[in-house]
TORPA-4810 file (N, C-alpha, C, O; in nm, 3 decimals):
<nodes>
NODE_1_0.082_-0.119_0.000_0.000_0.000_0.000_0.087_0.126_0.000_0.055_0.224_-0.068_M
NODE_2_0.196_0.124_0.076_0.283_0.242_0.081_0.346_0.271_-0.054_0.362_0.386_-0.094_Y
NODE_3_0.382_0.165_-0.124_0.443_0.183_-0.255_0.345_0.249_-0.352_0.383_0.337_-0.429_E
NODE_4_0.221_0.207_-0.348_0.118_0.266_-0.434_0.097_0.413_-0.397_0.085_0.499_-0.485_I
NODE_5_0.095_0.441_-0.268_0.076_0.579_-0.223_0.194_0.667_-0.266_0.173_0.779_-0.311_M
NODE_6_0.316_0.617_-0.253_0.433_0.696_-0.292_0.436_0.722_-0.442_0.477_0.829_-0.486_L
NODE_7_0.393_0.623_-0.521_0.383_0.647_-0.666_0.282_0.757_-0.696_0.306_0.843_-0.781_R
NODE_8_0.169_0.754_-0.626_0.068_0.859_-0.643_0.122_0.995_-0.603_0.097_1.094_-0.672_G
NODE_9_0.194_1.001_-0.493_0.254_1.128_-0.450_0.356_1.179_-0.551_0.363_1.299_-0.576_L
NODE_10_0.433_1.089_-0.609_0.531_1.129_-0.709_0.463_1.195_-0.828_0.510_1.297_-0.879_L
NODE_11_0.352_1.138_-0.873_0.278_1.199_-0.984_0.227_1.337_-0.947_0.230_1.428_-1.030_A
NODE_12_0.179_1.354_-0.824_0.128_1.483_-0.780_0.241_1.585_-0.769_0.225_1.701_-0.806_I
NODE_13_0.356_1.542_-0.717_0.472_1.631_-0.705_0.520_1.674_-0.844_0.551_1.791_-0.865_V
NODE_14_0.525_1.581_-0.937_0.567_1.616_-1.073_0.471_1.714_-1.137_0.513_1.800_-1.215_N
NODE_15_0.343_1.703_-1.107_0.243_1.794_-1.162_0.252_1.932_-1.096_0.202_2.030_-1.151_D
NODE_16_0.314_1.940_-0.981_0.326_2.067_-0.908_0.406_2.170_-0.987_0.391_2.290_-0.963_M
NODE_17_0.489_2.127_-1.078_0.569_2.219_-1.158_0.482_2.314_-1.239_0.528_2.420_-1.281_A
NODE_18_0.356_2.277_-1.262_0.263_2.362_-1.337_0.207_2.476_-1.254_0.152_2.571_-1.309_N
NODE_19_0.219_2.468_-1.122_0.165_2.570_-1.032_0.267_2.681_-1.011_0.387_2.656_-0.998_D
NODE_20_0.218_2.805_-1.008_0.308_2.919_-0.984_0.339_2.932_-0.834_0.455_2.922_-0.794_K
NODE_21_0.237_2.953_-0.754_0.255_2.966_-0.609_0.145_2.884_-0.542_0.031_2.883_-0.587_A
NODE_22_0.180_2.818_-0.434_0.082_2.734_-0.365_0.091_2.755_-0.215_0.195_2.793_-0.161_V
NODE_23_-0.020_2.730_-0.148_-0.022_2.721_-0.003_0.028_2.580_0.028_-0.045_2.482_0.009_D
NODE_24_0.150_2.569_0.076_0.213_2.439_0.091_0.135_2.347_0.184_0.122_2.228_0.155_F
NODE_25_0.083_2.399_0.295_0.007_2.317_0.388_-0.117_2.259_0.322_-0.144_2.140_0.335_N
NODE_26_-0.193_2.341_0.251_-0.314_2.293_0.181_-0.277_2.195_0.071_-0.343_2.093_0.053_A
NODE_27_-0.170_2.226_-0.003_-0.128_2.137_-0.111_-0.087_2.001_-0.057_-0.126_1.898_-0.112_W
NODE_28_-0.009_2.000_0.052_0.039_1.876_0.110_-0.077_1.792_0.164_-0.080_1.671_0.144_L
NODE_29_-0.171_1.856_0.232_-0.288_1.785_0.285_-0.366_1.721_0.170_-0.408_1.606_0.179_R
NODE_30_-0.385_1.798_0.062_-0.458_1.746_-0.053_-0.382_1.630_-0.119_-0.442_1.528_-0.153_H
NODE_31_-0.252_1.646_-0.138_-0.172_1.542_-0.202_-0.176_1.411_-0.123_-0.192_1.304_-0.182_A
NODE_32_-0.162_1.420_0.007_-0.164_1.299_0.090_-0.303_1.237_0.091_-0.316_1.115_0.091_I
NODE_33_-0.406_1.320_0.093_-0.543_1.268_0.088_-0.568_1.190_-0.040_-0.621_1.079_-0.037_T
NODE_34_-0.531_1.249_-0.153_-0.552_1.183_-0.282_-0.470_1.055_-0.292_-0.523_0.951_-0.332_I
NODE_35_-0.343_1.061_-0.257_-0.255_0.944_-0.270_-0.299_0.831_-0.176_-0.301_0.715_-0.217_A
NODE_36_-0.334_0.864_-0.053_-0.375_0.758_0.040_-0.511_0.700_0.004_-0.535_0.581_0.021_S
NODE_37_-0.602_0.785_-0.045_-0.733_0.735_-0.088_-0.719_0.641_-0.206_-0.780_0.534_-0.209_T
NODE_38_-0.638_0.680_-0.305_-0.616_0.594_-0.422_-0.549_0.463_-0.381_-0.583_0.357_-0.435_N
NODE_39_-0.455_0.469_-0.288_-0.386_0.348_-0.244_-0.480_0.255_-0.168_-0.470_0.133_-0.180_A
NODE_40_-0.570_0.311_-0.090_-0.660_0.231_-0.009_-0.777_0.175_-0.088_-0.808_0.056_-0.081_T
NODE_41_-0.842_0.262_-0.164_-0.965_0.223_-0.232_-0.948_0.187_-0.379_-1.039_0.131_-0.439_Y
NODE_42_-0.835_0.219_-0.437_-0.817_0.200_-0.580_-0.854_0.328_-0.653_-0.897_0.426_-0.591_G
NODE_43_-0.839_0.328_-0.784_-0.858_0.451_-0.861_-1.003_0.481_-0.895_-1.032_0.590_-0.945_R
NODE_44_-1.095_0.389_-0.872_-1.235_0.415_-0.909_-1.305_0.513_-0.815_-1.405_0.574_-0.854_L
NODE_45_-1.254_0.530_-0.694_-1.317_0.624_-0.601_-1.255_0.761_-0.617_-1.134_0.777_-0.602_L
NODE_46_-1.337_0.859_-0.647_-1.290_0.997_-0.660_-1.327_1.073_-0.533_-1.441_1.068_-0.487_K
NODE_47_-1.229_1.143_-0.476_-1.251_1.216_-0.351_-1.342_1.335_-0.370_-1.371_1.377_-0.482_C
NODE_48_-1.388_1.390_-0.257_-1.474_1.506_-0.260_-1.402_1.635_-0.294_-1.468_1.736_-0.321_G
NODE_49_-1.272_1.636_-0.295_-1.197_1.753_-0.334_-1.155_1.839_-0.217_-1.179_1.806_-0.101_G
NODE_50_-1.093_1.950_-0.250_-1.036_2.037_-0.148_-1.141_2.105_-0.062_-1.117_2.133_0.055_R
NODE_51_-1.257_2.132_-0.119_-1.362_2.197_-0.041_-1.402_2.112_0.079_-1.422_2.164_0.188_E
NODE_52_-1.413_1.984_0.058_-1.448_1.894_0.168_-1.334_1.885_0.268_-1.359_1.882_0.389_L
NODE_53_-1.212_1.881_0.222_-1.096_1.874_0.312_-1.088_1.996_0.402_-1.061_1.984_0.522_E
NODE_54_-1.111_2.115_0.344_-1.095_2.239_0.420_-1.199_2.257_0.528_-1.167_2.303_0.638_R
NODE_55_-1.323_2.220_0.501_-1.432_2.258_0.591_-1.508_2.140_0.648_-1.626_2.152_0.681_N
NODE_56_-1.443_2.026_0.659_-1.512_1.908_0.710_-1.561_1.930_0.854_-1.660_1.869_0.895_V
NODE_57_-1.494_2.014_0.930_-1.537_2.041_1.068_-1.676_2.102_1.072_-1.752_2.079_1.166_A
NODE_58_-1.710_2.181_0.970_-1.844_2.239_0.965_-1.950_2.131_0.945_-2.062_2.144_0.994_L
NODE_59_-1.915_2.026_0.873_-2.009_1.914_0.858_-2.021_1.834_0.988_-2.129_1.792_1.027_L
NODE_60_-1.907_1.815_1.053_-1.907_1.736_1.175_-1.984_1.803_1.288_-2.037_1.736_1.376_L
NODE_61_-1.990_1.936_1.285_-2.068_2.007_1.387_-2.216_1.973_1.374_-2.290_1.979_1.472_A
NODE_62_-2.259_1.938_1.253_-2.395_1.893_1.223_-2.502_1.993_1.267_-2.608_1.955_1.316_N
NODE_63_-2.472_2.121_1.247_-2.569_2.227_1.274_-2.604_2.289_1.139_-2.532_2.375_1.088_I
NODE_64_-2.715_2.246_1.082_-2.761_2.286_0.948_-2.643_2.309_0.852_-2.624_2.421_0.804_V
NODE_65_-2.566_2.204_0.825_-2.447_2.221_0.741_-2.479_2.270_0.600_-2.398_2.340_0.539_P
NODE_66_-2.596_2.237_0.548_-2.633_2.283_0.414_-2.654_2.433_0.411_-2.653_2.494_0.303_W
NODE_67_-2.672_2.494_0.529_-2.692_2.638_0.538_-2.562_2.713_0.570_-2.534_2.817_0.510_L
NODE_68_-2.483_2.659_0.663_-2.361_2.730_0.703_-2.240_2.695_0.616_-2.141_2.769_0.616_I
NODE_69_-2.247_2.583_0.543_-2.134_2.543_0.458_-2.188_2.476_0.332_-2.167_2.356_0.312_A
NODE_70_-2.256_2.551_0.246_-2.319_2.488_0.129_-2.220_2.422_0.033_-2.251_2.317_-0.024_P
NODE_71_-2.102_2.481_0.013_-2.005_2.420_-0.077_-1.955_2.287_-0.022_-1.939_2.190_-0.096_E
NODE_72_-1.931_2.283_0.108_-1.886_2.161_0.173_-1.997_2.056_0.171_-1.970_1.938_0.149_T
NODE_73_-2.118_2.099_0.193_-2.233_2.007_0.188_-2.245_1.945_0.049_-2.269_1.825_0.036_W
NODE_74_-2.228_2.026_-0.054_-2.234_1.974_-0.191_-2.119_1.879_-0.219_-2.137_1.777_-0.287_N
NODE_75_-2.001_1.910_-0.168_-1.886_1.821_-0.185_-1.912_1.687_-0.115_-1.873_1.582_-0.165_A
NODE_76_-1.978_1.691_0.000_-2.013_1.570_0.073_-2.111_1.485_-0.008_-2.097_1.363_-0.014_W
NODE_77_-2.208_1.549_-0.070_-2.304_1.476_-0.154_-2.234_1.412_-0.274_-2.267_1.300_-0.312_K
NODE_78_-2.138_1.483_-0.332_-2.061_1.427_-0.444_-1.982_1.305_-0.398_-1.975_1.204_-0.469_V
NODE_79_-1.922_1.314_-0.279_-1.846_1.201_-0.226_-1.937_1.081_-0.199_-1.899_0.968_-0.227_L
NODE_80_-2.054_1.105_-0.145_-2.148_0.995_-0.120_-2.189_0.927_-0.250_-2.198_0.805_-0.256_C
NODE_81_-2.215_1.006_-0.354_-2.248_0.949_-0.485_-2.130_0.871_-0.542_-2.148_0.767_-0.605_A
NODE_82_-2.008_0.922_-0.518_-1.888_0.852_-0.567_-1.873_0.717_-0.497_-1.835_0.619_-0.561_A
NODE_83_-1.903_0.710_-0.367_-1.897_0.582_-0.297_-2.001_0.485_-0.351_-1.974_0.366_-0.364_F
NODE_84_-2.119_0.534_-0.382_-2.223_0.447_-0.439_-2.175_0.389_-0.572_-2.187_0.269_-0.595_K
NODE_85_-2.121_0.475_-0.660_-2.069_0.428_-0.788_-1.955_0.329_-0.768_-1.944_0.229_-0.838_D
NODE_86_-1.869_0.359_-0.671_-1.754_0.274_-0.640_-1.799_0.132_-0.605_-1.743_0.035_-0.656_Y
NODE_87_-1.900_0.121_-0.520_-1.948_-0.012_-0.482_-2.027_-0.078_-0.594_-2.021_-0.199_-0.611_F
NODE_88_-2.102_0.001_-0.669_-2.176_-0.055_-0.783_-2.081_-0.114_-0.887_-2.112_-0.217_-0.948_D
NODE_89_-1.966_-0.050_-0.907_-1.867_-0.096_-1.004_-1.767_-0.196_-0.945_-1.673_-0.238_-1.013_L
NODE_90_-1.788_-0.232_-0.819_-1.702_-0.327_-0.748_-1.557_-0.276_-0.741_-1.463_-0.354_-0.756_R
NODE_91_-1.541_-0.147_-0.719_-1.408_-0.088_-0.711_-1.326_-0.140_-0.595_-1.203_-0.132_-0.597_G
NODE_92_-1.393_-0.192_-0.493_-1.322_-0.246_-0.377_-1.232_-0.363_-0.415_-1.141_-0.397_-0.339_Y
NODE_93_-1.256_-0.424_-0.529_-1.171_-0.537_-0.571_-1.031_-0.488_-0.612_-0.936_-0.566_-0.613_E
NODE_94_-1.020_-0.356_-0.645_-0.891_-0.299_-0.684_-0.818_-0.235_-0.566_-0.700_-0.201_-0.577_D
NODE_95_-0.887_-0.219_-0.454_-0.828_-0.155_-0.337_-0.736_-0.249_-0.261_-0.724_-0.367_-0.293_G
NODE_96_-0.670_-0.193_-0.159_-0.577_-0.278_-0.082_-0.643_-0.339_0.037_-0.579_-0.413_0.112_S
</nodes>
């Protein structure tokens, strides 16, 4: 699993050359999330993206999240749909 994750990180690092300036902390969190998710679940599962990563605490508070964090709420719905597709396509067979 670590080898798969490191290969994924290498691809993300190589793609970083296209960026002019980045928030390193946000970039690193996103890179590790994508690489570890791909290593764990396989490539069929697509993550909710940076919006979900940044504001997941607003969802966890569970106080009308669709009102106080609509972008995060939408990202959560996209992730839930992605998990449904993942299981429908038997993506777990490609995971670790």
